[in-house]
N, CA and C atoms as an extended XYZ file, in Angstrom:
252
Properties=species:S:1:pos:R:3:atomname:S:1:resname:S:1:resid:I:1 pbc="F F F"
N         0.515       -1.194        0.139 N   MET     1
C         0.305        0.146        0.191 CA  MET     1
C         0.704        1.231       -0.127 C   MET     1
N         0.377        2.261       -1.026 N   GLU     2
C         1.493        3.413       -0.807 CA  GLU     2
C         1.191        4.515        0.388 C   GLU     2
N         2.098        4.939        0.553 N   THR     3
C         2.075        6.228        1.807 CA  THR     3
C         1.584        7.209        1.009 C   THR     3
N         1.075        8.207        1.962 N   ALA     4
C         0.553        9.381        1.876 CA  ALA     4
C         1.699       10.012        1.027 C   ALA     4
N         2.909        9.839        1.194 N   SER     5
C         4.343       10.774        0.793 CA  SER     5
C         4.087       10.362       -0.599 C   SER     5
N         3.982        8.797       -0.981 N   GLU     6
C         4.245        8.444       -2.367 CA  GLU     6
C         3.382        8.967       -3.370 C   GLU     6
N         2.118        8.891       -2.663 N   SER     7
C         0.578        9.341       -3.531 CA  SER     7
C         1.054       10.797       -3.851 C   SER     7
N         1.474       11.620       -3.098 N   LEU     8
C         1.561       12.814       -3.174 CA  LEU     8
C         2.323       13.015       -4.107 C   LEU     8
N         3.761       12.301       -3.964 N   GLY     9
C         4.864       12.501       -5.021 CA  GLY     9
C         4.105       12.262       -6.634 C   GLY     9
N         3.067       11.082       -6.804 N   HIS    10
C         2.920       10.697       -7.993 CA  HIS    10
C         1.891       11.719       -8.456 C   HIS    10
N         0.972       12.526       -7.689 N   ILE    11
C         0.186       13.810       -7.881 CA  ILE    11
C         1.085       15.041       -8.375 C   ILE    11
N         2.231       15.125       -7.464 N   VAL    12
C         2.892       16.168       -8.107 CA  VAL    12
C         3.786       15.953       -9.546 C   VAL    12
N         4.187       14.605       -9.525 N   ASN    13
C         4.543       14.265      -11.080 CA  ASN    13
C         3.362       14.735      -12.215 C   ASN    13
N         2.206       14.303      -11.962 N   SER    14
C         1.252       14.509      -12.821 CA  SER    14
C         0.737       15.626      -13.187 C   SER    14
N         0.408       16.463      -11.915 N   VAL    15
C         0.474       17.788      -12.147 CA  VAL    15
C         2.077       18.882      -13.179 C   VAL    15
N         2.896       18.496      -12.600 N   GLN    16
C         3.967       18.643      -13.428 CA  GLN    16
C         4.152       18.409      -14.764 C   GLN    16
N         3.561       17.228      -15.355 N   LYS    17
C         3.566       16.371      -16.158 CA  LYS    17
C         2.505       17.356      -17.289 C   LYS    17
N         1.276       17.893      -16.826 N   THR    18
C        -0.014       18.295      -17.381 CA  THR    18
C         0.378       19.783      -17.453 C   THR    18
N         1.477       20.649      -16.471 N   ALA    19
C         1.634       21.817      -16.468 CA  ALA    19
C         2.772       21.930      -17.837 C   ALA    19
N         3.650       20.768      -17.998 N   ASP    20
C         4.526       20.610      -18.939 CA  ASP    20
C         3.480       20.599      -20.704 C   ASP    20
N         2.558       19.680      -20.468 N   GLU    21
C         1.551       19.796      -21.717 CA  GLU    21
C         1.107       20.883      -22.230 C   GLU    21
N         0.491       21.369      -21.146 N   ILE    22
C         0.056       22.899      -21.089 CA  ILE    22
C         0.440       23.842      -21.971 C   ILE    22
N         2.069       23.802      -21.415 N   ALA    23
C         3.092       25.089      -21.846 CA  ALA    23
C         3.127       24.903      -23.449 C   ALA    23
N         3.000       23.119      -23.881 N   GLN    24
C         3.661       23.025      -25.018 CA  GLN    24
C         2.458       23.622      -25.959 C   GLN    24
N         1.079       22.935      -25.652 N   ILE    25
C         0.218       23.273      -26.101 CA  ILE    25
C         0.005       25.292      -26.417 C   ILE    25
N         0.387       25.778      -25.069 N   ALA    26
C         0.598       27.246      -25.432 CA  ALA    26
C         1.540       27.665      -26.579 C   ALA    26
N         2.645       26.941      -26.624 N   ALA    27
C         3.843       27.608      -27.294 CA  ALA    27
C         2.860       27.203      -28.693 C   ALA    27
N         2.391       25.924      -29.141 N   SER    28
C         1.802       25.669      -30.341 CA  SER    28
C         0.710       26.501      -30.769 C   SER    28
N        -0.053       27.069      -29.919 N   VAL    29
C        -1.359       28.104      -30.104 CA  VAL    29
C        -0.404       29.471      -30.486 C   VAL    29
N         0.488       29.656      -29.708 N   GLU    30
C         1.256       31.087      -30.146 CA  GLU    30
C         1.702       31.039      -31.620 C   GLU    30
N         2.394       29.816      -32.048 N   GLU    31
C         2.932       29.764      -33.547 CA  GLU    31
C         1.800       29.831      -34.672 C   GLU    31
N         0.648       29.264      -34.019 N   GLN    32
C        -0.677       29.181      -35.160 CA  GLN    32
C        -1.010       30.520      -35.027 C   GLN    32
N        -0.855       31.462      -33.804 N   SER    33
C        -1.677       32.488      -34.023 CA  SER    33
C        -0.554       33.497      -35.114 C   SER    33
N         0.705       33.118      -35.104 N   ALA    34
C         1.326       34.110      -35.626 CA  ALA    34
C         1.179       33.464      -36.998 C   ALA    34
N         1.311       32.185      -37.364 N   ALA    35
C         1.327       31.755      -38.818 CA  ALA    35
C        -0.286       32.405      -39.370 C   ALA    35
N        -1.044       32.541      -38.420 N   SER    36
C        -2.585       32.915      -38.903 CA  SER    36
C        -2.499       34.394      -39.004 C   SER    36
N        -1.677       34.928      -38.596 N   GLU    37
C        -1.514       36.515      -38.863 CA  GLU    37
C        -0.756       36.987      -39.948 C   GLU    37
N         0.255       36.005      -40.229 N   GLU    38
C         1.173       36.220      -41.322 CA  GLU    38
C         0.305       35.730      -42.685 C   GLU    38
N        -1.018       34.561      -42.732 N   ILE    39
C        -1.482       34.136      -43.543 CA  ILE    39
C        -2.578       35.620      -43.899 C   ILE    39
N        -2.814       36.123      -43.038 N   ALA    40
C        -4.025       37.290      -43.368 CA  ALA    40
C        -3.167       38.387      -43.632 C   ALA    40
N        -2.095       38.806      -43.267 N   ARG    41
C        -1.372       39.805      -44.213 CA  ARG    41
C        -1.131       39.236      -45.337 C   ARG    41
N        -0.774       38.345      -45.971 N   ASN    42
C        -0.542       37.932      -47.289 CA  ASN    42
C        -2.089       37.950      -47.893 C   ASN    42
N        -3.064       37.446      -47.519 N   ILE    43
C        -4.082       37.742      -48.234 CA  ILE    43
C        -4.494       39.095      -48.604 C   ILE    43
N        -4.139       40.169      -47.581 N   GLU    44
C        -4.389       41.131      -47.533 CA  GLU    44
C        -3.776       42.097      -49.026 C   GLU    44
N        -2.084       41.318      -49.020 N   ASP    45
C        -1.304       41.754      -50.115 CA  ASP    45
C        -1.805       41.395      -51.310 C   ASP    45
N        -2.263       39.990      -51.603 N   ILE    46
C        -2.908       39.731      -52.516 CA  ILE    46
C        -4.341       40.326      -53.048 C   ILE    46
N        -4.814       40.711      -51.919 N   SER    47
C        -6.276       41.593      -52.379 CA  SER    47
C        -5.769       42.873      -53.045 C   SER    47
N        -4.594       43.510      -52.693 N   HIS    48
C        -4.233       44.704      -53.284 CA  HIS    48
C        -3.597       44.482      -54.343 C   HIS    48
N        -3.040       43.436      -54.442 N   ILE    49
C        -2.142       43.281      -55.834 CA  ILE    49
C        -3.278       42.866      -56.972 C   ILE    49
N        -4.520       42.171      -56.429 N   ALA    50
C        -5.440       42.010      -57.368 CA  ALA    50
C        -6.302       43.304      -57.802 C   ALA    50
N        -6.344       44.096      -56.582 N   LYS    51
C        -7.142       45.557      -57.299 CA  LYS    51
C        -6.118       45.990      -58.143 C   LYS    51
N        -4.996       46.083      -58.069 N   LYS    52
C        -3.937       46.944      -58.594 CA  LYS    52
C        -3.886       46.183      -59.974 C   LYS    52
N        -4.489       45.066      -60.262 N   THR    53
C        -4.164       44.209      -61.638 CA  THR    53
C        -5.391       44.777      -62.681 C   THR    53
N        -6.552       44.645      -61.742 N   GLN    54
C        -7.872       45.116      -62.096 CA  GLN    54
C        -7.754       46.532      -62.676 C   GLN    54
N        -7.145       47.675      -62.170 N   GLU    55
C        -7.131       48.501      -62.028 CA  GLU    55
C        -6.399       48.901      -63.385 C   GLU    55
N        -4.950       48.314      -63.499 N   SER    56
C        -4.295       48.117      -65.179 CA  SER    56
C        -5.345       47.579      -65.872 C   SER    56
N        -5.584       46.661      -65.984 N   THR    57
C        -6.290       45.595      -66.963 CA  THR    57
C        -7.421       47.111      -67.733 C   THR    57
N        -8.080       47.625      -66.753 N   GLU    58
C        -9.341       48.478      -66.869 CA  GLU    58
C        -8.544       49.435      -67.680 C   GLU    58
N        -7.493       50.070      -67.036 N   HIS    59
C        -6.766       51.184      -67.862 CA  HIS    59
C        -6.131       50.676      -69.275 C   HIS    59
N        -5.835       49.665      -69.723 N   LEU    60
C        -5.012       48.731      -70.581 CA  LEU    60
C        -6.655       49.021      -71.354 C   LEU    60
N        -7.599       48.261      -71.007 N   LYS    61
C        -8.874       48.236      -71.973 CA  LYS    61
C        -9.160       49.684      -72.518 C   LYS    61
N        -9.058       50.555      -71.802 N   ARG    62
C        -9.497       52.330      -72.488 CA  ARG    62
C        -8.809       52.183      -73.309 C   ARG    62
N        -7.102       52.014      -73.388 N   ILE    63
C        -6.302       52.345      -74.011 CA  ILE    63
C        -6.697       51.524      -75.294 C   ILE    63
N        -6.881       50.703      -75.362 N   PHE    64
C        -6.796       49.862      -76.661 CA  PHE    64
C        -8.094       50.156      -77.255 C   PHE    64
N        -9.262       50.607      -76.380 N   ASP    65
C       -10.469       51.034      -77.317 CA  ASP    65
C       -10.191       52.520      -77.756 C   ASP    65
N        -9.339       53.110      -77.168 N   GLU    66
C        -9.081       54.415      -77.991 CA  GLU    66
C        -8.359       54.141      -79.279 C   GLU    66
N        -7.286       53.454      -78.932 N   LEU    67
C        -6.049       52.964      -80.216 CA  LEU    67
C        -7.382       52.306      -81.148 C   LEU    67
N        -8.261       51.792      -80.824 N   ASN    68
C        -9.107       51.045      -81.771 CA  ASN    68
C        -9.847       52.171      -82.546 C   ASN    68
N       -10.241       53.151      -81.863 N   THR    69
C       -11.031       54.170      -82.578 CA  THR    69
C       -10.134       54.993      -83.408 C   THR    69
N        -8.940       55.632      -82.912 N   LEU    70
C        -8.157       56.284      -83.975 CA  LEU    70
C        -7.727       55.446      -84.629 C   LEU    70
N        -7.375       53.701      -84.884 N   SER    71
C        -7.251       53.102      -86.074 CA  SER    71
C        -8.255       53.270      -87.080 C   SER    71
N        -9.776       53.129      -86.422 N   GLN    72
C       -11.040       53.081      -87.456 CA  GLN    72
C       -10.914       54.492      -88.232 C   GLN    72
N       -10.858       55.458      -87.116 N   ARG    73
C       -10.616       56.912      -87.913 CA  ARG    73
C        -9.710       57.157      -88.927 C   ARG    73
N        -8.293       56.328      -88.929 N   LEU    74
C        -7.268       56.278      -89.533 CA  LEU    74
C        -7.739       55.953      -91.101 C   LEU    74
N        -8.259       54.669      -90.805 N   LYS    75
C        -8.639       54.176      -91.876 CA  LYS    75
C        -9.778       54.771      -92.668 C   LYS    75
N       -10.540       55.242      -92.315 N   MET    76
C       -11.811       56.225      -92.883 CA  MET    76
C       -11.117       57.137      -93.684 C   MET    76
N       -10.137       57.854      -92.880 N   THR    77
C        -9.266       58.961      -93.538 CA  THR    77
C        -8.696       58.693      -95.170 C   THR    77
N        -7.921       57.436      -94.702 N   ILE    78
C        -6.891       56.724      -95.849 CA  ILE    78
C        -8.384       56.410      -97.092 C   ILE    78
N        -9.020       55.946      -96.609 N   ASP    79
C       -10.307       55.406      -97.623 CA  ASP    79
C       -10.735       56.701      -98.690 C   ASP    79
N       -10.839       57.646      -97.884 N   GLU    80
C       -11.138       59.056      -98.660 CA  GLU    80
C       -10.274       59.339      -99.916 C   GLU    80
N        -8.876       58.960      -99.279 N   PHE    81
C        -8.049       59.189     -100.498 CA  PHE    81
C        -7.881       58.463     -101.269 C   PHE    81
N        -8.393       56.937     -101.341 N   LYS    82
C        -8.231       56.001     -102.606 CA  LYS    82
C        -8.608       56.464     -103.895 C   LYS    82
N        -7.833       56.190     -104.769 N   PHE    83
C        -8.080       56.409     -106.026 CA  PHE    83
C        -8.781       55.004     -106.613 C   PHE    83
N       -10.250       55.289     -107.125 N   GLU    84
C       -10.321       54.339     -108.090 CA  GLU    84
C       -10.405       54.298     -109.769 C   GLU    84
């Protein structure tokens, strides 16, 4: 039969083991939190890049439309000078 001292020793060991596991869990949670924050920053960066890409694409479309209009005008002007 265990003595009170031995039982207390087992309890202390169990408590220490539990405290160590809790510390490991806390460290893991901190790492996951840091990773989550980095992911959130990366998502914000991607969103910003996507917005800039969309703006650039819209700008290029406007330029293309203007060039297309100028090309049509030039063709009409050239057609006026054609000799038949």
